[in-house]
C-alpha positions as CSV (number, residue, x, y, z in Angstrom):
1,M,-158.7,-38.3,4.3
2,S,-156.2,-37.1,6.9
3,L,-156.7,-38.5,10.4
4,I,-153.8,-36.4,11.8
5,E,-152.0,-33.3,10.6
6,V,-148.8,-32.2,12.4
7,T,-147.4,-28.8,11.7
8,D,-143.9,-27.5,12.8
9,L,-143.9,-29.5,16.0
10,H,-141.2,-28.8,18.6
11,R,-140.5,-30.4,22.0
12,H,-137.8,-29.1,24.2
13,Y,-136.6,-30.4,27.5
14,G,-134.5,-27.6,28.9
15,Q,-131.7,-27.2,26.4
16,V,-132.4,-30.5,24.7
17,K,-134.4,-30.2,21.5
18,A,-136.0,-33.6,21.2
19,L,-138.2,-32.4,18.2
20,N,-137.2,-29.5,16.1
21,G,-139.8,-28.7,13.5
22,V,-141.6,-31.9,12.5
23,S,-144.6,-31.9,10.1
24,L,-146.5,-34.9,8.7
25,K,-149.9,-36.2,7.7
26,L,-151.3,-39.5,8.6
27,E,-154.2,-40.7,6.4
28,E,-157.2,-42.7,7.7
29,G,-156.5,-46.4,7.6
30,A,-152.9,-46.1,6.3
31,Q,-149.8,-47.7,7.7
32,Y,-146.5,-45.9,8.4
33,A,-143.1,-46.6,10.0
34,I,-140.6,-44.1,11.5
35,Q,-137.0,-45.2,11.5
36,G,-134.1,-43.7,13.4
37,S,-131.4,-44.3,15.9
38,S,-131.9,-44.1,19.6
39,G,-132.4,-40.5,20.8
40,C,-133.5,-39.1,17.4
41,G,-136.9,-38.0,18.6
42,K,-139.1,-40.7,17.2
43,S,-140.5,-41.9,20.5
44,T,-141.1,-38.3,21.6
45,L,-143.2,-37.8,18.5
46,L,-145.2,-40.9,19.3
47,Y,-146.0,-39.7,22.8
48,L,-147.1,-36.4,21.5
49,L,-149.4,-38.0,19.0
50,G,-150.8,-40.2,21.7
51,G,-151.6,-37.4,24.1
52,L,-149.0,-38.6,26.6
53,D,-147.1,-35.4,26.4
54,R,-147.6,-31.8,25.2
55,P,-145.5,-30.0,22.6
56,T,-143.4,-26.9,23.3
57,S,-144.9,-25.4,20.1
58,G,-146.6,-26.5,16.9
59,E,-149.9,-28.1,16.2
60,I,-151.4,-31.6,16.2
61,L,-154.8,-31.7,14.6
62,I,-157.0,-34.8,15.0
63,Q,-159.5,-34.6,12.2
64,G,-159.3,-30.8,12.5
65,K,-159.4,-30.6,16.3
66,N,-156.3,-29.2,18.0
67,L,-155.0,-31.7,20.5
68,N,-153.2,-28.9,22.4
69,S,-156.5,-27.4,23.3
70,L,-157.7,-30.4,25.3
71,T,-157.6,-30.4,29.1
72,D,-155.9,-33.3,30.9
73,D,-159.2,-35.0,31.2
74,G,-159.9,-34.5,27.5
75,L,-156.5,-36.0,26.7
76,A,-157.3,-39.0,28.9
77,E,-160.6,-39.6,27.1
78,Y,-158.8,-39.2,23.7
79,R,-156.2,-41.8,24.7
80,N,-158.9,-44.2,25.8
81,R,-161.3,-43.8,22.9
82,W,-159.0,-43.1,20.0
83,V,-155.5,-44.5,20.6
84,G,-154.1,-48.0,21.1
85,F,-150.5,-48.1,22.5
86,V,-148.1,-51.0,21.9
87,F,-144.7,-50.4,23.7
88,Q,-141.5,-52.4,23.7
89,F,-142.3,-53.4,27.3
90,H,-145.8,-54.9,27.6
91,F,-146.7,-53.3,30.9
92,L,-149.1,-56.1,31.8
93,L,-150.2,-55.9,35.4
94,P,-148.6,-58.9,37.2
95,S,-151.5,-59.4,39.6
96,M,-154.0,-59.8,36.8
97,T,-154.6,-62.6,34.3
98,G,-154.2,-62.1,30.5
99,L,-158.0,-61.6,30.1
100,E,-158.1,-59.1,33.1
101,N,-155.3,-57.1,31.5
102,I,-157.1,-57.0,28.2
103,L,-160.3,-55.8,29.9
104,L,-158.5,-52.9,31.6
105,P,-159.1,-50.2,28.9
106,A,-162.8,-51.2,28.7
107,R,-163.2,-50.9,32.5
108,I,-161.5,-47.5,32.6
109,G,-163.6,-46.2,29.7
110,G,-166.9,-47.7,30.9
111,H,-167.4,-49.9,27.8
112,R,-169.3,-53.2,27.7
113,E,-167.1,-55.9,29.0
114,A,-169.0,-58.7,27.3
115,D,-168.1,-57.3,23.9
116,I,-164.4,-57.2,24.8
117,V,-164.4,-60.7,26.2
118,K,-165.8,-61.9,22.9
119,Y,-163.1,-60.0,21.1
120,A,-160.3,-61.3,23.4
121,K,-161.4,-64.9,22.8
122,K,-161.6,-64.5,19.1
123,Y,-158.2,-62.9,18.6
124,S,-156.4,-64.9,21.3
125,E,-157.4,-68.0,19.4
126,E,-156.2,-66.5,16.1
127,L,-152.9,-65.5,17.6
128,G,-152.3,-68.7,19.4
129,V,-152.6,-67.3,23.0
130,E,-156.0,-68.5,24.0
131,H,-154.4,-70.6,26.8
132,C,-152.8,-67.3,28.1
133,L,-156.1,-65.7,29.1
134,S,-156.3,-67.4,32.4
135,K,-152.6,-67.2,33.2
136,F,-150.6,-64.4,34.9
137,P,-147.8,-62.5,33.0
138,Y,-145.0,-64.3,34.8
139,E,-146.3,-67.6,33.3
140,L,-146.0,-66.4,29.8
141,S,-143.1,-66.1,27.3
142,G,-142.1,-62.7,25.9
143,G,-143.8,-63.3,22.6
144,E,-147.0,-64.4,24.4
145,Q,-147.0,-61.3,26.7
146,Q,-146.6,-59.0,23.7
147,R,-149.5,-60.7,21.8
148,I,-151.7,-60.3,24.9
149,N,-150.5,-56.6,25.0
150,I,-151.5,-56.2,21.3
151,I,-155.0,-57.6,21.9
152,R,-155.4,-55.2,24.8
153,A,-154.2,-52.2,22.7
154,L,-156.7,-53.0,19.9
155,S,-159.6,-54.2,22.1
156,L,-161.5,-50.9,21.7
157,R,-160.9,-50.8,18.0
158,P,-158.8,-47.5,18.2
159,R,-158.7,-45.2,15.2
160,L,-154.9,-44.8,15.8
161,I,-152.4,-47.5,16.8
162,L,-149.1,-46.2,18.0
163,C,-146.2,-48.7,18.4
164,D,-142.9,-47.9,20.0
165,E,-140.3,-50.6,19.2
166,P,-143.0,-53.3,19.6
167,T,-140.5,-56.0,18.7
168,G,-137.5,-54.7,20.6
169,N,-137.5,-57.6,23.1
170,L,-138.3,-60.4,20.6
171,D,-136.2,-62.7,18.6
172,S,-136.2,-62.3,14.8
173,E,-138.9,-65.0,14.2
174,N,-141.3,-63.5,16.7
175,S,-140.4,-60.0,15.6
176,T,-141.7,-60.8,12.1
177,K,-144.8,-62.5,13.4
178,V,-145.7,-59.6,15.7
179,S,-145.1,-57.0,12.9
180,L,-147.3,-58.9,10.4
181,M,-149.9,-59.4,13.1
182,L,-150.1,-55.7,13.8
183,K,-150.4,-54.8,10.1
184,R,-153.1,-57.4,9.6
185,L,-155.2,-56.4,12.6
186,A,-154.9,-52.7,11.9
187,E,-156.1,-53.3,8.3
188,E,-159.0,-55.5,9.5
189,Q,-160.1,-52.7,11.9
190,G,-159.5,-49.8,9.5
191,S,-157.1,-48.2,12.0
192,T,-154.2,-45.9,11.1
193,L,-150.9,-47.7,12.2
194,L,-147.7,-45.9,13.1
195,V,-144.7,-48.1,14.1
196,V,-141.5,-46.6,15.4
197,S,-138.5,-48.9,15.0
198,H,-134.7,-49.0,14.5
199,D,-135.0,-52.5,13.0
200,P,-134.6,-52.4,9.2
201,N,-136.4,-55.7,8.9
202,V,-139.5,-54.3,10.6
203,V,-139.3,-51.0,8.6
204,S,-139.0,-52.9,5.3
205,M,-142.6,-54.2,5.8
206,F,-144.0,-50.6,5.3
207,E,-144.3,-48.7,2.0
208,S,-144.6,-45.3,3.8
209,V,-141.4,-44.7,5.9
210,Y,-140.2,-41.5,7.6
211,R,-136.6,-41.4,8.6
212,M,-135.7,-39.2,11.5
213,K,-132.4,-37.7,12.7
214,D,-131.7,-35.1,15.4
215,G,-135.4,-34.3,15.9
216,Q,-136.3,-33.8,12.3
217,F,-137.3,-35.9,9.3
218,E,-134.6,-36.4,6.7
219,N,-135.5,-35.3,3.1
């Protein structure tokens, strides 16, 4: 069953055509990678799927509902309840502890914090960052920060997990660990996972791979 259907998607910024007619289907619970060089349009596609930007033309259907028809408030609710974002830069708030950062999406969306605290403790222990819950981001290594970021992104059990170069700031060993971690957690939660990367080692972990060049998928 398709979670997302994209048809003839275009995104232009003035004379720059970041996306130039992209179509794809993402199945419920499946895992995908998009590979391409910097500037090929892969991050732009990710932002459109996540409701962070709007297309110039084309359709994005989320289980049959047109994302373009949502108001700004509707898109904000969609991002909070449906989507988990993992970016290259973790964007942890420096004035908050690891646990407080993890709780942010729940607080914004009005979810039960007790459930998220239980979730955070369970997965932080599994991922070896339980000691990071009471620490501030500046006290953590890059790999620890990214693992806290991942727990935060998945804390509300999103239907769609979107990752933009999630291992871009990590060494090869941590890159492999984080990629395997994302795949395992997505599978456990039944989430659809889409990872954008230029790293062939990361992309090789996925059976379904789209390759992008100049705003289009290559045949």
